C-alpha positions in Angstrom: 13.6 9.1 -27.6 11.0 6.3 -27.2 13.6 3.7 -28.0 15.9 5.1 -25.3 13.1 5.1 -22.8 12.2 1.5 -23.7 15.8 0.5 -23.1 16.0 2.4 -19.8 12.9 0.8 -18.4 13.8 -2.6 -19.8 10.7 -3.2 -21.9 12.4 -6.1 -23.8 13.6 -7.8 -20.6 10.1 -7.6 -19.1 8.2 -8.5 -22.3 6.1 -5.4 -22.1 5.2 -2.3 -24.2 3.7 1.2 -23.8 0.1 0.1 -24.2 0.5 -2.6 -21.4 2.3 -0.2 -19.1 -0.2 2.7 -19.6 -3.2 0.4 -19.0 -1.5 -1.0 -15.9 -0.9 2.6 -14.6 -4.6 3.5 -15.2 -5.6 0.3 -13.4 -3.5 1.1 -10.4 -4.8 4.6 -10.3 -8.5 3.7 -10.4 -8.1 1.1 -7.6 -6.4 3.6 -5.2 -8.1 6.9 -6.3 -10.2 6.6 -3.2 -7.3 8.0 -1.1 -7.8 11.4 -2.7 -11.0 11.8 -0.6 -10.5 9.3 2.3 -7.2 10.8 3.4 -8.4 14.4 3.6 -11.6 13.4 5.4 -9.6 11.7 8.1 -6.9 14.4 8.5 -9.5 17.2 8.4 -10.7 15.9 11.9 -7.4 17.3 13.2 -8.4 20.8 12.1 -6.3 20.7 8.9 -8.1 22.5 6.0 -9.6 19.8 3.8 -8.9 21.5 0.5 -5.2 21.9 1.4 -4.9 18.2 2.4 -6.7 17.1 -0.8 -4.2 19.0 -2.9 -1.3 17.7 -0.8 -2.5 14.2 -1.1 -2.7 14.4 -4.9 0.7 16.1 -5.1 2.6 13.7 -2.9 1.0 10.6 -4.4 1.9 12.0 -7.9 5.5 13.0 -7.1 6.2 9.9 -5.0 4.9 7.5 -7.7 6.8 9.3 -10.5 10.0 9.2 -8.4 9.5 5.5 -7.7 9.0 4.8 -11.4 11.7 7.0 -12.8 14.4 6.2 -10.3 13.8 2.7 -9.1 11.9 1.4 -12.3 9.3 -0.5 -10.3 5.5 -0.5 -10.8 5.0 0.7 -7.2 2.6 3.6 -6.6 2.8 5.7 -3.5 0.3 7.7 -1.5 -0.5 8.7 2.1 -0.9 5.4 3.9 -4.2 4.2 5.4 -3.8 3.3 9.1 -1.0 5.8 9.6 -3.3 8.6 8.7 -5.7 7.3 11.3 -2.9 7.0 13.9 -2.0 10.6 13.0 -5.5 11.8 13.6 -7.0 9.7 16.3 -4.0 8.8 18.5 -1.5 11.7 18.0 -3.7 14.7 17.6 -7.0 13.9 19.2 -5.8 11.3 21.7 -2.5 12.9 22.9 -3.7 16.5 22.2 -0.7 17.5 20.0 -1.2 20.1 17.3 -1.3 18.8 13.8 1.7 20.9 13.0 3.7 18.9 15.6 2.4 15.6 14.2 3.6 16.7 10.7 7.0 17.4 12.3 7.1 13.8 13.6 6.3 12.5 10.1 9.1 14.7 8.6 11.6 13.4 11.2 10.6 9.8 10.5 11.2 10.4 6.8 14.7 11.8 7.5 15.5 8.7 9.6 14.2 6.6 6.7 16.8 8.3 4.5 19.6 7.8 7.0 18.7 4.1 7.4 18.6 3.8 3.6 22.0 5.5 3.0 23.5 3.4 5.8 22.2 0.2 4.2 20.3 -0.8 7.4 16.8 -0.9 5.7 18.3 -3.1 2.9 19.8 -5.5 5.5 16.5 -5.7 7.4 14.7 -6.8 4.2 17.5 -9.3 3.4 17.0 -10.8 6.9 13.4 -11.8 6.1 13.6 -15.5 5.1 12.9 -15.9 1.4 10.7 -18.8 2.4 8.2 -16.3 3.8 8.1 -14.2 0.6 5.2 -16.3 -0.9 3.5 -16.2 2.5 3.6 -12.4 2.7 2.2 -12.2 -0.9 -0.5 -14.7 -0.1 -1.5 -13.0 3.1 -1.7 -9.6 1.4 -3.7 -11.1 -1.3 -6.3 -12.3 1.2 -6.1 -8.9 2.9 -7.0 -6.9 -0.2 -9.6 -9.5 -1.3 -11.2 -9.1 2.2 -11.2 -5.3 1.7 -12.8 -5.7 -1.7 -15.5 -8.1 -0.3 -16.3 -5.5 2.4 -16.4 -2.6 0.0 -18.7 -4.6 -2.3 -21.1 -5.3 0.6 -20.7 -9.1 0.1 -19.2 -9.3 3.6 -20.5 -7.1 6.5 -19.7 -6.9 10.2 -21.5 -9.1 12.6 -21.6 -8.9 16.4 -22.2 -12.6 16.7 -19.7 -14.0 14.2 -17.4 -11.0 13.5 -18.4 -11.1 9.8 -21.3 -12.4 7.8 -22.9 -12.4 4.4 -24.2 -9.0 3.3 -27.4 -8.1 1.6 -27.2 -9.6 -1.9 -30.4 -7.8 -2.8 -28.6 -4.4 -2.5 -28.1 -2.9 -5.9 -24.5 -1.8 -5.2 -23.6 -5.3 -4.1 -25.2 -6.7 -7.2 -23.2 -4.4 -9.4 -20.0 -5.4 -7.6 -20.8 -9.1 -8.3 -21.5 -8.2 -12.0 -18.1 -6.5 -12.0 -16.4 -9.7 -10.6 -18.0 -11.7 -13.4 -16.9 -9.3 -16.1 -13.3 -9.3 -14.9 -13.3 -13.1 -14.4 -14.6 -13.7 -18.0 -12.1 -11.2 -19.5 -9.2 -12.9 -17.5 -10.3 -16.3 -18.8 -9.9 -14.9 -22.3 -6.4 -13.5 -21.3 -7.4 -9.9 -21.8 -4.6 -7.8 -20.2 -6.9 -4.8 -19.6 -9.5 -7.0 -17.8 -9.2 -5.1 -14.5 -9.5 -1.6 -16.0 -12.4 -2.7 -18.3 -14.1 -4.3 -15.4 -13.9 -1.3 -13.1 -15.1 1.1 -15.8 -17.9 -1.2 -16.9 -19.1 -1.5 -13.4 -19.0 2.2 -13.0 -21.0 2.6 -16.2 -23.6 0.1 -15.0 -23.8 2.1 -11.7 -24.5 5.3 -13.7 -27.1 3.6 -15.8 -28.9 2.2 -12.8 -28.6 5.4 -10.8 -26.2 4.0 -8.2 -23.5 6.6 -8.6 -24.4 9.5 -6.4 -21.8 12.2 -6.2 -22.0 15.9 -5.5 -19.4 17.8 -7.4 -17.5 20.4 -5.4 -14.6 22.7 -6.2 -11.5 23.8 -4.4 -8.5 26.0 -5.1 -5.2 24.0 -5.5 -3.4 27.0 -4.1 -5.1 26.3 -0.8 -2.2 23.9 0.0 -0.3 26.9 1.4 -2.5 26.5 4.5 -0.6 23.3 5.4 2.6 23.5 3.4 5.7 24.1 5.5 3.5 24.5 8.6 5.2 21.5 10.4 6.7 22.0 13.8 9.9 20.1 13.9 11.1 21.6 17.2 7.9 20.5 18.9 8.2 17.0 17.5 11.7 16.7 19.0 10.3 17.0 22.5 10.6 13.8 24.6 6.8 13.1 24.5 6.9 13.0 20.7 9.7 10.5 20.4 7.3 7.5 20.7 5.2 9.1 17.9 8.2 9.3 15.6 9.1 5.6 16.5 5.6 4.4 15.6 5.5 6.3 12.3 9.0 4.9 11.5 8.3 1.3 12.5 4.9 0.8 11.1 5.7 2.4 7.7 9.0 0.5 7.6 7.5 -3.0 7.8 4.2 -2.2 6.0 6.5 -1.0 3.1 8.7 -4.1 3.2 5.6 -6.4 3.2 4.1 -4.5 0.3 7.4 -4.5 -1.6 7.9 -8.2 -1.2 4.3 -9.0 -2.2 4.2 -6.9 -5.3 7.7 -7.9 -6.6 6.9 -11.5 -5.9 3.7 -11.3 -7.9 5.4 -9.5 -10.7 8.3 -11.9 -10.9 10.8 -9.2 -10.2 12.8 -10.9 -7.4 16.2 -12.1 -8.6 17.2 -15.8 -8.6 19.2 -15.3 -5.4 16.0 -14.0 -3.7 17.2 -10.4 -3.6 15.3 -7.3 -5.0 17.4 -5.3 -7.5 17.8 -1.6 -7.1 16.5 -1.9 -3.5 18.3 1.2 -2.3 16.5 3.3 -5.0 13.1 1.9 -3.9 13.7 2.9 -0.3 15.1 6.3 -1.3 12.0 7.1 -3.3 9.8 6.0 -0.4 11.7 8.0 2.2 11.8 11.1 0.0 8.1 10.9 -0.6 7.4 10.8 3.1 9.6 13.8 3.7 7.9 15.8 0.9 4.5 14.7 2.2 5.2 16.2 5.6 6.4 19.4 4.0 3.3 19.6 1.9 0.9 18.8 4.7 -0.1 15.1 4.8 0.7 12.0 6.9 3.2 9.3 6.0 3.5 8.4 2.3 4.1 4.8 1.6 3.9 2.1 -1.2 0.4 0.9 -1.9 -0.7 -2.7 -2.2 -3.2 -1.6 -4.9 -0.1 -1.5 -7.1 -0.7 -5.3 -7.5 -3.7 -4.4 -9.6 -1.5 -2.8 -12.1 0.9 -5.7 -11.9 -2.0 -8.1 -12.6 -2.8 -5.9 -15.6 0.7 -6.6 -17.0 2.7 -3.7 -15.5 6.3 -4.6 -15.0 8.3 -1.4 -15.1 8.4 2.1 -13.7 6.2 3.4 -16.5 3.2 1.9 -14.7 4.0 4.0 -11.6 4.8 7.1 -13.6 1.4 6.9 -15.4 -0.3 6.5 -12.0 1.7 9.5 -10.6 0.7 11.7 -13.6 -2.9 10.9 -13.1 -2.6 11.9 -9.4 -1.1 15.2 -10.4 -4.0 15.7 -12.9 -6.4 14.9 -10.1 -5.3 18.1 -8.3 -7.5 19.9 -10.8 -10.3 17.3 -11.3 -10.5 15.7 -7.9 -14.3 16.2 -7.6 -14.7 14.1 -10.8 -12.3 11.4 -9.6 -14.5 11.1 -6.5 -17.2 9.6 -8.7 -15.5 6.2 -8.4 -17.6 4.3 -5.9 -16.5 1.4 -3.8 -18.6 -1.1 -5.7 -16.8 -0.3 -8.9 -13.2 -0.8 -7.6 -14.1 -3.7 -5.3 -14.2 -6.4 -8.0 -10.6 -5.6 -9.0 -9.4 -5.8 -5.4 -11.1 -9.2 -5.0 -9.7 -10.8 -8.1 -6.2 -9.3 -7.7 -6.2 -10.8 -4.2 -7.1 -14.2 -5.8 -4.2 -13.9 -8.2 -1.8 -13.1 -5.3 -2.6 -16.3 -3.4 -1.0 -18.5 -6.2 2.3 -18.3 -4.4 1.0 -20.4 -1.5 1.7 -23.5 -3.7 5.4 -22.8 -3.4 5.4 -23.1 0.4 6.7 -26.5 1.7 3.7 -27.3 3.8 5.2 -30.6 4.9 8.1 -28.8 6.7 6.6 -27.4 10.0 9.7 -25.1 10.5 8.6 -23.1 7.5 4.9 -24.0 7.2 3.9 -22.7 10.7 5.5 -19.2 10.3 4.1 -19.1 6.8 0.6 -19.9 8.0 0.8 -17.4 10.8 1.9 -14.7 8.3 -0.9 -15.6 5.9 -3.7 -15.7 8.5 -2.8 -12.7 10.6 -2.4 -10.2 7.8 -6.1 -10.1 6.9 -7.5 -10.8 10.3 -5.5 -8.1 12.1 -5.9 -5.7 9.1 -2.1 -5.1 9.2 0.7 -6.2 6.9 3.3 -5.3 9.6 1.5 -7.4 12.2 1.3 -10.4 10.0 5.0 -10.1 9.1 5.7 -9.8 12.8 4.1 -13.1 13.7 5.8 -14.8 10.8 9.3 -13.5 11.7 9.0 -14.2 15.4 7.7 -17.7 14.8 10.5 -18.4 12.2 13.2 -17.1 14.5 11.9 -19.1 17.5 11.8 -22.3 15.5 15.3 -21.7 14.1 16.6 -21.4 17.7 14.5 -24.3 19.1 15.6 -26.8 16.4 19.3 -25.9 16.7 19.5 -24.2 13.3 20.7 -20.8 14.5 23.6 -19.7 12.3 25.9 -16.7 12.5 24.7 -15.2 9.2 21.1 -15.0 10.5 21.8 -12.6 13.3 19.7 -9.9 11.6 16.7 -12.3 11.7 16.9 -12.4 15.5 17.3 -8.6 15.6 14.1 -8.3 13.5 12.3 -10.7 15.8 13.3 -8.5 18.8 12.2 -5.4 17.0 8.8 -7.0 16.2 8.4 -7.9 19.9 9.2 -4.3 20.8 6.5 -3.3 18.4 3.9 -5.3 20.4 5.2 -3.6 23.5 4.8 -0.1 22.2 1.8 -0.5 19.9 -1.1 -2.0 21.8 -4.0 -3.7 19.9 -7.5 -2.5 20.4 
């Protein structure tokens, strides 16, 4: 049985084994376990029962990641997306005054549209329209993005009214522990230890416990409480005219956030084919769309691929086993969620920072002496972290690339989808206003 599974997941082709894949799955899980508590805390502000949303979050992250690993054979983990859960809560429910049941209906419909776009091949064509020259730029931009998140979570960088951001308090014990974690992981990586990320996170957590920096109040909840949100979605209400824009936003933002994450992780893992295509792409999109649909039925906002998957890739994960291990841990978290919550930001921040550093290596492949490519690449790289949005960074890059193609007389018939993408991104800026 093990031999059959190894052949199915292509262990030999990817030069991996069970130990590497399991460690990679654990690494991905510990870097994104925060969603188990952050997602419910945001959605609870809509009036949704927090215990039900917690269970739904674990269930959907578990099932989505397992489906991605088993069907598509990629080390991509899924969970309810950050940003989209905030849009769900603060814009749709609290801003527009819609019931959370109607918002769930809109998420469900966006998932169904995702499935239709996948079966029709439109999502695959949209991804193929993204110039391969920008793949490294997307990966680099997302690397800076997650490194920036890690620096913020570590307290090394803090907000500043005068300069936007500034150096944090290096005398803070949590920040000092995060710095220690960075050093631990860096040294282990220098010695080529594959489990460097996982060891670093757990070592930092242990140091936090020793120095009394881990403060967590255990709580309990009944997993059966999910019945308070499961199948409570209002699809008919979501079909009303004033909800169509909501469906469009859920669809559009998730579509291009997912594409950006997919390109970045597969680029970092070396899983993109020589012709710049991503194998089994339709299976990836099917797993993503199905997870979103299941999430709406269970009672949570849009489920999407997580950029923290790159932490597992950095630990050596190359197959779907990594995602399956992550998914199984999320399912287990349904019963031990209070314990999982003991993972503080300062413990996971070092992994995010150094994974981000690894992802910037692709910038060396960008032809910086060619303005037609270098300018869109730079705009992609710089706007992803500074706007806190993968989709926005991708938007700037695609629009700039398409504009320069036209301006330099390089427009060709086979690139018509590129210009369609540019128009769609322009529409995104029309419908989605910045703060």
